[in-house]
Every structure is written in structure tokens, then in C-alpha cells.
N, C-alpha and C positions, 0 to 999 in steps of 0.2 A: 435019777435026777438029783442034783444038789439042792440042799435046803434053800440056799439063796435064790437059785433059779426058779424054784417052785413059788416062792413068795412074790417074785417079780411077775411071774405069769398070772398069779391070782389078782395082783393089783392092777395089772394091765387089763385083765378080763373085766374086773369091776369098773374100772374107769371107762372102758368101752361101752359097758352097759349104760353108764350114766350119760355118756355122749349120745348114745343111740336114743335114750329116753328123751333127752333135751331136744334132739333133732325131731323126734316124732311129735313132741308137744308143739314145737314151733310150726310144724306142717299141719297138725290136726288139733287145733284148739277146740275146747268144748263149746257148747252153745252159749254159756254165760260169758266166756271170753270174747266170742264174736259179737255178742250184744254189747258188751262193755266197750269194745273198740268202736262200734257204730255210734254209741253215745258220746264217746270221746271226740270222734270226728265231727259230731254235730255241735260241739262246743261246751258240753257238760263238764263240770269239774269232777275230780276224783271222788270227792265227798258226795256229790249229787249222784254219781254213778253207783256208789256203794249203797246209798239209800234206796235207789230204784231196784237194784238187784238183790237187796237184803243180804249183803255181805259186808265184811269189815273194810274200812278204808285202806288198811294195810294190805289186804288181799288184792284190791284193785291196783294199788301202788306197785305190788310185785308183778302183776300182769303187765303193767305199763313198762317196767324195766325189763322183764323177761322177753317180751315180744317186740321190744324196740319201737314203741309208739312214738317216742321223741324223734326218731330218725325218719319218720314218714313225713310226707308233705302235709298231712292233716294236722301235724303238731303245730306248724306255723299258723294254719287257719284257726286251730283251737286257741292259740295264744291271742290272736287278733280278736276273736270273738269274745274271749274273756276280758280283754282290755276294753272293748266297746261296751260290754255289759257293765263294767265298773264305772266307766264314764257316764253311762246312762243312769246308773243308780245315783250318781252324784247329782245329775240334773234332776232326777226324779224326785228328790227331796222337796224341790219347790214346784216342779211341773209334772206331777204324776199323770195327769190327764193327757198332757201333750205326748209324753213318752209312750203311753199305752196306745194312743191313736196311731203314732208313727210305726210302732212295732207291728201293727196289723197290716201295714203295707208291705206285702211279701215281694213286690216288684223291685224293692230296693235292697241292696246289700246291707250288712250290719254297719259298715263304715258310712254308707250313704245315709242310713237312718240317723246315725249319730250326728253327722254333718248337718242335716236338716234341722234337728232339734237345737243344736248349738247356734246355727246361723239365724234361726227364727228368734232366738233369745238375744243375741249380741249384734247381729247384722255385720259381723266381722268375718269375711270369707276366709282370710288367711289363717287367723287364729282357730277358727272352727275346723278347718281342714287339718291343721297341725294336731289338734286334740283327737280328731276322728281317725286319722291315719297314722299318727305317731311318727311323723316325718319332720324333716328340717324346715326352717323358715323359707329357704330358697325354693325348695320343692313345692311347698304350700302356695307360695306366691304364684308359681307357674300353673299349678294344677287346679287351684280352687276356683278360678274364674272359668276354667274349662268345664268343671263339674257343674257350675251354675247354669251352663248352657244345655245340660242334659235335660231332656223334656220331662222325664219322670221326676227328677230332683226338683226341677223348676215348679212343676205342678204341686208337689208336696209342700214346698216352701210357701207358695202362694196360699195354699189351704191353711197352713199353720199361721201365717200372718193374719188372715181373715179371722180365724178362730181366736187368735191372741187379742185382737181388738174388740171381740164380741164377748169375751169371757172374763172371769175373775183373774186371769193371768196378767191383766193390765195393771201393773204395780206402780209404785212411786217412781221408779227409774224411768218407766215409759212416759209418765206425766212430765218428768223433768226433760226427757228427750223431746217431747212435743213442744215445750216452750223453747228449747234450743233451736228446733227446726223453724219456729216462728221468727225467732230473733235473727236467724241467718238467711231467711228466705229473701229472694230477690225477684222483683217483678219480671225480670227477663227469663226466669224459670218457667213462666206461664204464658208470656206473650212475646212476639217479635215485633219491632216497630222501626220506622225509619222513613226514607224517601225512595221512591222508585218511579220509573217512567212507564206511562201507559198511553195507549192511543187516545187521542182527543176525540170526543163525541160531539156531534152536532145535532140539530133538530131532526135530521133524517138518518142518523146513524154515525158510524165511524168516519172521521175526516181523513182524506188522503190528499197528497199533493197533486194538483191538477196536471202538472207537467210530467212528473216522474211516476206518479201512481203510488209513491211510497207513503206509508202511514204517517200522519202528523202526530208527534209525540208530545206529551206534557208531563212535567214532574209533579207528583202528588205525595202527600203524607199517607202512611198506612199503618195499621195495627192489626196483627193476625194472632188469634188465639192458638195455642198448642192443643193437640188432641188430649182429651181428659185422661186417657190411658198413659200419657207420657209425663204427667205431673203428679205431685204429691198433694192430693186434694185436702189433706188434713189441715193445711195452713191457710186454706181459702175460707174466708168468712162468708162471702156472698158473691154470687154470679147472677146477673139479672139482664133481661132484655127490656129496653126502653124505647121511647120514640126517637132517640138519637143513636140507637144501636145498643150493642151489648157492652156491659161493664163488669169488671172483676175487682173485688175488694179483699185484701189480705188482712189477717189479724194484726193488731198494732205491735210492731217490733219493739218499740220503746217500753210499752207496758210489759212485754215478755221479759225484757232484760231486768226490769224492776222486780218482777216475780222471781227470776232466777237469783238475783242478789239476796232476796229475803228467804229463799228456800234452798240455799247452796248445799245444806247437809243431806238433802234428798238424793243428790246425784251420785253416781259412781265416781271413782277417782279421775278417770278420763273425761267424764262429763263435766266435772267441776273445773278441770284445767281449761277445757274449751270455753266454758261459761265465763271464767275469769279473764281469758284472753279477749273475748268479745266485748265484755263490759269495760275492760281496761281501754281497748281501742276506741270505744264509743266515748268514754269520759275524756280521753285525750283530745279527740276531735271536737268535743264540746268546748274545752278550754281554748283550743286554737281559734274556734269561731268567735268566742267571746273576746279573745285578745284582738282579733281582726276588727271587731265592731268598736272596741275601745280606742284602737289606733285611728280608725276612720273618724270617730267622734272628736278626737283630739286635734286632728288635722283641720277639721272644719272650724 
């Protein structure tokens, strides 16, 4: 056999041994590799996996590359979980107790947990969905309100809202928002009123037309309260029953606007813009009314 041929055969043999070894490793990973893959699928980072298995991060990184973990479906899940963890850590700096309580709810996915945390804080469904799912604004607009109808998500958000107003998480932005709600509240948010027809009543009951038997109707004023579960009770100052019936009293919107004007720095950027718009509209209306009164006085 020629010298060149022998060298080629040995190289081929050696290369085949390497290929065989790689294929064997890919099919029969040791227990640590299997465990590392399971941890990776659960959302653990490479550094975390290395600490758990007591190996170097470089070793775990080589396993990840050698066995193609990035090509598996779990890689996408792992990235999503890592992103959610990062967002949760950002929120956790201010709301550690909230994050911890939500994380205990295993009935929710990682994205749903993050959405609940963000929504309870901001009350902005679209922005919360974008941060939780890493999607576009258009997609969030469509899917966020669908998610709010999910019974488990809805229950978790209600729990967080209740906890928020009962705990130290009620911060200066919440106070500012409360005054904003008072300033923008409308009585029609709480009652419906107008005129309607009802059957006339006589001394012996409902009155009907003697010839046709049709009920005799009359028009009356009415005021109906909305159900308590349908309204924001935080802006209601008082509800009472008296001899003349029930009455409802809201907090003073004018005083709320005065407070907002004096404490503008407490609000977020969006809150401040809304407050300035409300106060500006009120002041313009006041000037218009004053001008109308002066014109009326001059004409007299």
C-alpha cells in the first residue's frame, strides 16, 4: 500500500471514530446533561444550571451548543420565561410583595402572571400585554381585552386590586389618580334618570280604560341607582336612605381640581397631562360663564 493511501485511511478511520463518538453522545447523554436540559426547559439560565449541577458555566454552554438546545421548542419557551422574569424583577423593585403573591398562582402562565402584575399597577391593558408578551401594539390591542375576560386572570387582578388599596402599595400616584377620578366623575356614572310612562294608579289599584280595557298611562320623573358592583365606589362620599328616599353624594370635583393643581408633581407624566386638560377646560368654562354674566348685566 502506498504511503499516501495509508495516511488517508488512518485519517478517515480517526474521523469516523470522532463522528461515531459524537453521534453516540447525542443519543446517549449522561445524567447531568439530561438534568441540565430539564432545567433549561423550565426556564433556568445557563449560570443557574451550572450552580445547581456544580459545573462550570462553560460546560453547560458547550452542552447547549452540542445538543442543539436552541433548536428545540423549549428554547422559545425558555427565552419567554427569562424575559418575563426580567420584567418581574423590574416591577419587583417596587412591588416585591405583589410579585411574590402572583408567582404563587400556578394556574397562570408566566405571561399571564406578569400581565396581572403590570395591569394592577397601571390599569393599562394594552401596554401591560405588550410588556408581558413582547408583541406589537396592534396585537396587544386585540388580545389584551380578551385576556381580561379570562376567569383566572380576572380573579387574580381583582385580588391584586383589593390588596393594593389595603396595603402600603398605595403610593402617591394612586392618591393623584383618586383625585383625578373625583374630578372626572359624572353623576350619570352612578344613576340613571329621566321621564317614563307608568300605569296610573287609583284608590283601588291600576286604572284601565273602561271602554277598551287598556291601561291608562301617565308620565313621571324617575331616578334609578346603578348596582354597587357596576360603579367606582371610591368617588362616592355618602349614600343614605331618608324619608324622601335614597340619595347619593359625590366628593367635590372643584376641590379635587384645586388639589390636583397644587400637587401636580405627584402625578405620572400621563396623569399630569390629563389633570392639566381637565383644569384648563374648567377654567375656560368659568371665564365663559363670567363673560356671559357681565354681558347680561350690561344689557340690563
